[in-house]
N, C-alpha and C positions, 0 to 999 in steps of 0.2 A: 627359427631356432637358433639362440644364440652359440657361442661356442661351448660357453660355462654350460649352458643347458646340456649340450650334446654330451661332454663329460660328465656331469652329472646321472645322465641318463644311463651312460655305459657303466659307471660306477654302480647304479641300483642293480644291473644286469649281474655285474660280477660278484655283490656283496648286498645280495636282497635282504637278506636279514640285520646286517648292521643297516643299513639306510631306514628299513622300515621301524628299528628300534629307535634310532635317533628323529625321525621325523615323528614320534610319538613322544620321546620324552621333550622335544622344545616345544611341542604344541601344548604340552602339558606344564613348561614351565620347571621343569625336573632336571635341568642340566647342573650335572655334576660340577666342582670346583676347578679338577683334574683329572686328565684321561691320559692313558698312555697308548696310542694306538701301535699297535706290533704286527708287521709283517713285511713283505719282501718289497722293494723298491716298485713302482708302479702298478701298487694292489689298491691305489686311493686314500691313504693316508693323508695326506697333504690336501686334497682334494675335498675329502670330506672336512676337515677342520676350516678350509676356506671357505666351503658352502655353511657350516654353523657360524662361524663369524657376519656372514652378509645377513643369514638369517635373524641374527640378534640385533644388527645395525638397520636393516632394509628400512628404509621409511614408508614402503608402501608393500607391503606382504598380502600376498593372494595364494588363496588355498595352500596355507604354511610355506610356501616359498617364497624366497626372496625375489623381486623384478629385476635384478642383476643390472637394472640401466640406473637407480635413481645415483645421486651424490655420495652416498654411503657406500652402494655397493661398489661404485665404477674406483672409488678412492682405496678399495680394499683389494680391486682387481691387479691396480696400479702398483699396490706397495705401499701407500702414502697416507694409509689411513693415522691419526695423530695417537690410536687408542691401542693397536696393535704393533707388539714388537714382537719381531720375528729373528732366532738367531741360530746362526747352522755352523760347524767348525770353521775354524780360522787355521786354514792349514788341514793337518790330521788330526786334530783336536778342538774340543770346545775349553776357553783356557777360563780361568777363575774371574776374572775381569770381564768377560763376557756375562755373566751371570752376575756380578756387581752392576754393571750399567743396565740390567733388565730390572733388577730389585729397585735401581736406583729412579727409573722413569716411573714403577709402579706404585713410588712412596708420592709421587704427585698424584695431584686430583684429574682424574679422567677431564680430557679436552671438549669432547664431545656430550657426554652424559657421566653415568656413574660406572658403568662397567668398563674394564680394560681386558683385552687379552692379550696372550703371548704364546708362540709356537717357539718348539726347538726342535730343528731339524737332525737326525743322527742323534739322538740324544744318548745313546751309547759311547759317544766319541767323548763324552765329557770328563776333565781329568777329575782325579779323587778330592781335590779341595774344590773343584767349580760344582761337583755333584753334592758334595757337603754343604756348599753354602744355597744350592737350589730347595736341599731339604728343609733347611733350618726356613726360608721362607714359604715352602709347602704347611709346615709344623705352625707357622705365625704368620698367615697372612696378613697382607697392609693393602686393606680396601675390597672393593668387590673384585673379583677377575674371576677369569676361565683360563686355564693351561690344556693345552695338548703337546703332548710330548711323542715323539716320530722315533720309532727305529726299527732294525731288522733284525737284531738281535738283544731281543728282551734280555735274557740272560745275563747280559752286561749290565743291567741299569741295577744299581742299588735295591737290594730286597726293602728296604726301607722307604725309597723311593715307590717303587711298585706298591706297598701298602698304602700310600696316600693319596694313590692315583685309581681310579677303574681301571682294568685295562682292557683292550678292545682286541680280537685275534683278527687280524685280516687273511684272508684264504688269498693263496696266490694266483695270480691270473690266468685266463686261459694261454696256452700257447699262441693262437691268432691274434689273441686282442693284445697281447705283448709283441707281437711280429709289428704288427698295426702302429702300435704306442712308438716303438722303435725309429721307424721308418718317419713317423712325422717328428721326430726328433734330431732327423737327417742322415741316420744310418742305413745304407745300402740294404734293400731287402736281401741280399745272398746272407750279407753278414749278419744282418738280421735273426733270418733262420737257422743258421749254423749257432750263433752265440746263445738262441734259447733252447739248445740243445745240452746246452753245458749247464745254463744258470736260469733263474725267473728273475736276478735283481740288475735292474737296470743301470745302475750305479757300477756293479761290477764290470758289466757289459760296457761303460764309456771308459772305464778304465784299462781294460782289456785293449781299448781300441786305440789309444793312447802311441803316437809314433809308430803306427801301423802294426802294434805288436800283436793284434790276433791272427793279422793277415800272414805275419813271418810265421807265427809257432804253427797257423793250419799248414803252410808250404812244407814246413820242416819235418811235421808229422806224416804227412803223404810220402815224402820223400824215403822216410824211413820206411813205410809200408812198403810202398814200392819194392826196396831193395828188399827188404826180409821176403817179402811174397816170391821174389825170384831166388831166393836163398843163397843172396850175395854178402858177402861179409862188408860191402861197403857201408850195410847197415850201422856198423861198429863207429865207423868213420862220420856218418851223420848225426850218430851220438854226439860225439866228440863235438864236430866244427859247428853243428846248425841249431842242434836241440840246448845243450848245457849253455850256450852262450845266452839261450832268451830266457834262461830259469834262474837268475840270480837272487831272486826274494823266495820264500818258501811259497806264497800261494800261488807265485807263478809256476812254481814245482807242482803243485797243486791241480793248476789249471791243465798243464799239459798231460799229468798222468790221465786225467779224466778225458781230455783227448784222443787220447792212445786207446783207453776204455771204449770210447764213443765209436771210433773208428772200426773197430772189430765188431762192437754192437751191430753197427750197420753191414759188416760182411753177413753176421748171421740172419740178418732181415732177408739179406739179399739170397743167402743160400735155401731159405724156407721160401722164397719166392713170395714175401709178403709184399706190400703196396710200395712201390719205389719213393713214394712220398714222404715215407717215413724216412727214409734216410737222410741223416743230418751233413755228411759229406756229400753233396750234390755234384762239386766242383771234380771229384773222384768216384764217381757214378761206373763209368768204363773199367776205369782201376779195379775198383771192388769187385766189380764182374767178371773180372778177369782171374781175380785171384780165387775166387768162388770155384772159376770152371776148373782151374786146376789144382783144387784141394778138397780132400774129402770132407764131409759133413762134420764127421767126428774130429779130426784134426782142426778145423774152425772152433767148433765149440770147447776144447780144451784150451785151444788159444785165449779164448774169452773169458773163461775161467780163470786163468794165469791173470790177465788184467784185471779183475776185479779185486786182486790182492794189494795193488799197486800202493795204494795208500794207506793202508796198515804197515807196510813196510817202510814208509817213507817217516811212517810215527814213530816206527822203532829206531829212528837215528842213523837209518841206514842211507850213506851218500847217495843225492838224487843220481849221481852219474852211476854207482854202483846198481842201485835199484833199475835202472834203464838196462846197461849193459848184463846184467843177470837175467831181464826178461828177453833181452836179444837172444841170448844163448839157448834162453828153453825154448824158445819159440822156434828157432831154426833146428830144434833137434826134435822136434813134432813135426815140423814141415818137410824134413828130410827121412823122418820116419825110422 
């Protein structure tokens, strides 16, 4: 079995209704001209688009499946098919010049046949000008084409683009499958298991791993947790010297607040003697157990409930440092009785 077949079979297990639907659609030649695939990264959006492209161009379709070995399939898999155009963010955005390039390519006749395909990854990253340019193209298509737009944030796509595309909602993949996917991407098992406790977005996790940010943030939160569990005012120093410098951007601040909430969730799991495999902070397993051993369950519950309010406070424009310092004061008050 080829690697593509394996990926598609896994996709069929994770998204059975979607795959069944598209097998029926393409078999009956009912494919719409534009689709918006929405769902977390790793959920199979690109894999489905690639499979559909192979199914359309394959020279030897058997049992409604591309053979994956013919010249057409191989060119698609290598990213070198002349009638398939892919665009993705150039830096942080998809710019209008990229959409203009796409339109210019589609104004030419298809090289191999009558059909052309374009795929836009992270379509929510289009600038306003790029989105409007694409909208005109969807409204007044030039030639026979199929479009696959992919996004993790459907609400950021222009409603007019959504109305001219058929939306397909992808379910988040299982944590076990996501961990496996991340390991195959070169991410360590411990990092993968911890990160998937925070998000199911592969792109988000890769961003956190840049410059070892995730490991540094995890270590800082553990140091804070250890100090506060010992009723130590050193926890304030940890906030100021270790945590705040790692949270210069808002999305990083939100992530650290989620990490704090997660370590206290792990503490509740330990306190209730649930399966240790459910704990995200495996590297702090003994430390969490020590906190449980010397802290009343009602106090652990009170602290965990406090952490659930963190994001809301950040949304109220309270500074990140103030949010954490206020939290530290309240937790020390609870733990000291």
